[in-house]
N, C-alpha and C positions, 0 to 999 in steps of 0.2 A: 742073634735071631730077631730080637726085638728091634734093633737098629735097622735091620733090613726091612722089616715090616713098616717101620715108621717112614723110611725113605720112599718105599713103594707107594704108601698112602699119600704122601705129599706130592709125589710126581703125578699120581692119578688126578688129584684135585687141581693141580696146576694145568694139566692137559685139558681137563673139562672146562676150566675157566677160559682158556685160550680159544677152544673151539666155539664156546658160546659168544665170545667177543667177536670173532670173525664172522659168525652167522648174523649178528645184529648190524654190523657196519657195512655200507655198500661197497661195492668193488670199485676199483680205480676206473674201469671202463664206464661204469654207470656214472661215476663222478664226472668224467670227461664229457659224456653225452649231455648231462644236465648243464654243465658249464657252457658247452657249445650252443645249447638252446636258449639259455638265459642271456647270453652275450648280446645278440642283436636287439633284444627287447630293452636291455639296459642302455644300449647305444641310442636307440630311437627316443627313449625317455629323456636321455641327457640332451639330445639335439632339440627335442621339443621344448625342454626347459630353457635351453639357451636362446631359441627363437623367441619364446615368450618374453624372456628378459630383454632381448634386443628391441622387440616391439614396444614393450613398456617404456624403455628408455627413449625410443623415438617419440612416443606420445607425450612423455614428460617434456621432451625438448620442444615440441610444438606448442603445448599448452602453457608452458612456463617460459616466457621470453627471458633472454639473458639480462641480468641485472648487473650494471656496471658498479664501479666503486661509489658513484654519486647517484643514489636512487632518485633524488629530487630532480637532477638534470634529465634523467630518463623520463620521468613522469611529465616534466614540462615539454620535452621534445615530443612525447606521444600525444599529449593533450593539446599541443599547440595547433596542429592542423584542424582538429575537431572544433576547437573554440573559434578559430578564424572562419571556418565554413559556417558555423552557427551564426556568427555576427554578420557574415555576408548575407545569409538567408533572411535574418531579421531586417537588415537594411533594405533588401529587395522587396520584402513584404511591406515595409513602411512606405517605400517609394510607390509601390503599386496602389496601396490604400490612398496615398495622397493624390495619385492620378485619378482614381475612381471618384474621390470627393470633388476634384476639380471638374470632372465630366458631369457628375450628377447635380452640381450646384453652380450653374453658370452665373456670371456676374450680370446683374440687372442694371442697365444704364438709367440715367436720369430721365431721358426722353421716354423710355419704355414705361417708367413709373408714372410719368405725367400722362401718357396715353391711357394707361389703365385707370388712373384717377378720373380722366375725362369720360371714359366709357362707363365707369360706375356711376358717375354723376348723371350722365344721360339716361342710363337705365332707371336710376332712382326717380328722375323727373317724369319718365314715361309710365312707370308702374301704376301710379294712382289713377291714370286716365285710360290705360289700354289693356293690361294683361289679366284683369279679373273677369273677362267676358265668359270664358268657358268654365272657370272655377265657380262662378256664381250663376251659371246658366241654369234656368229652370226648364225642365223637359216638358214637352207638350206634343200634340198631334203633329204628324209628319216628320218628327225627328227620327234619326236612325242611330241606334246604339248597338253596342256589342257587350256581351257578358262573358267574362273569362274566369273560369275556376281553375286555379293552378293544379296541374297534375290530374285533372278530371275532364277529359275532352268531351265525354258524353253528356256532361252537365253544362257545357259551354255552348253559347249560341252567338252567331255573327250576323250582323246586318238586320237587326230587329227594327222594323218600322212601327213606331208607336201609333196605334189606331186612335180614332176620335174618343173612344171610351177611356183611353189612358191606362189600360191594363195590358200587361204582357204576360205570356205564359211560358213557363220553363219546366224542365223535367223534375218530377217529384213535387211540383207545386201546381196541382191541377186548378186551384182557384185563382192563380195568377197573382201578380204584384202590381199595385197601383203606383204609377210613376209620374203622373201629371203634377206639375208644380214642384217637383223635387229636383235636387241637384244629382249629378252622377254619383257623388260620394254617398249621399243619403240612400240612393237606390242600392248601391253595393252593400251598405250596412244592413239593409232590410233582407237582401238575398242571403247574406252571410248568416243571419240569425235563423232563416228558414232551413238552410242547408246544414246548420250545426246539428240538427237532429239525425242526419244521415252520414255526415262526413266528419272525421276528426280534424278539428281546427281548419276549416276551409278558408282558403285565400281567394277572395272574390274581388274583381276589379270591373268597373263599368266605364266604358269610353264612349264619347260622343263622336260618331263617325260623320254625321251630316246634320247641320242645324236647319230645321224646316219650319219651326213654329214661331220664330221671331219675325215680326213684320214692322215696317215703318212706311210712311207715305210722304211723297213730295208732290205738292200742288202749287199752282200759280204759273208764273211766267218762266217755265222750263220747257225744254224740247220734248221730253217724254215724261209727263206727269203720271202718277199712279201709285199703287201699293207695291212695295219692293220687299224681297226676302233679305233678312239680315242673317247672313251666315258667318259674320265676323264683326268685330268692333269697328264702327264707322264714325268718322267725324262728319260735321256738317258739310265741309268742303267736299269730302269724298261722296257723300250722299247726293249732293247737287251735281257732281260730275257724273255719277252713274245715271242720273236722270237726264243726261244730255246737255247739261249746262244751262246758264241763265240766258234768256233771250234778250234782244236789244231793248225790249220794252220792260224788262225786269229791273228791279232796284236791288243791286248787290249789297248795298250798305244797310239795308233794313230787313234782312231775312229774319223770320220769326220761327222759333221752334216751340210748339205747344206740347207740354209734357203733363201727363195725368198724375195727380197727386193721390195720396191715400184717401182723402176726403171726397174724391171724385171730380174735383175742379181741375181745370186746365191752366197751368202756369206758363205764361209766355217768356221765352228767353230770346233776346235780340242778339243777332250775330252780324258783325260787319265783315262781309266776305271780301269787299274791296280792299280793306286794310290787311286782311290775311293774304290776299294775292300780292299786295305790294310789300309784304314782309314787315308791316308795322304792328301786327298783332299775331299772337300764336293761334294755331288751329287746335284749341284745347277743349272745345265743346264736342262731346261724343254723344251719340244717340243711344237712347234706351228703347227697348221693345215697345212699340205702340206710339212712338213719337210722330208728330206731324210737322213737316217742314213746309213753311209757306213762303213763297217768293212773291212779294207784292210788285205792282207795276210802278214804273217811274213816270216822269212828266211827259215823256213821249207817248206813253200809253194813254195818259189823260187827254193829251192833245188829239190822239187818234179817236178817243171816245167822243170828244167835242166835235171833231170833224164829222164823225159818223152821225152824231145827233143833228148837226147842221144839214147834212144831206137828207136825212129823214124829214127835217122841218121844211126844207125847200121843196121836196117832193110833195109834202102835204099842202103847201101853198099853191103849187101848180095844180094839184088835184082840186082844191077849192076854187081857183080861178076858172077852171074849166066848167064848173057848174054855174 
């Protein structure tokens, strides 16, 4: 009886364990469904992995060129074209630079150097006599000047004719600026100081447009004697030519220029115009404002004077005989 109960109890426990095990484990159908669902996903993952591996292999193949057994040979073969192209570019740039230097610096011949030296010598010879006219020109009545203020058109004036008072009037300077006896540079400096109160660093320039205050005179045996306007530097030969030239009764070899000195006296300067015309003397005497050029008479004029006096004397004799 005890054995029967023992076998019955064991059988019951085994049955219960078996039932619980089957309840916890999934069925074969469920397992097949899960396997069928997971199969395509695993296949796609596997194909994606394979494609990524193939792509990575392709990138490695592109980025990493094949290295042969002799890497030095490969490097030389790879660098050779680059180095040759670099050398060719350097040579082309050097050739281009050489051409530019050749174009920018043409060769100066000996004749050109000689001509330049002659021109410079000629300019140096003329400068002491000619080109200081407008730089040392003293302004006066009848002169025409222009005042230019850089970047300030409303303060600039053109064509100012200097009145006899010698005072010109500008914007912001109601009392005017006295300019008589001053050079253009001195007047520009005066105006700059006055405008410095209103304008930051004014740039003022004064130009002489027309010279009207310088005069000289030519008298004696010339075609058109009188007082002339000196609007440029004039030599004695030019002054005589502008007066119409010397008459037949004039003495070309003894022309006199009277120049006023600081003490008020007149200093005579003799000019041989005949020698200048013949090329035997330079035309190097230039006039100053206020100079007087006197062309004296020659022997023909003296003879004419004597003949005229003789005619007057004969007339007087006849007049006396008639009484």
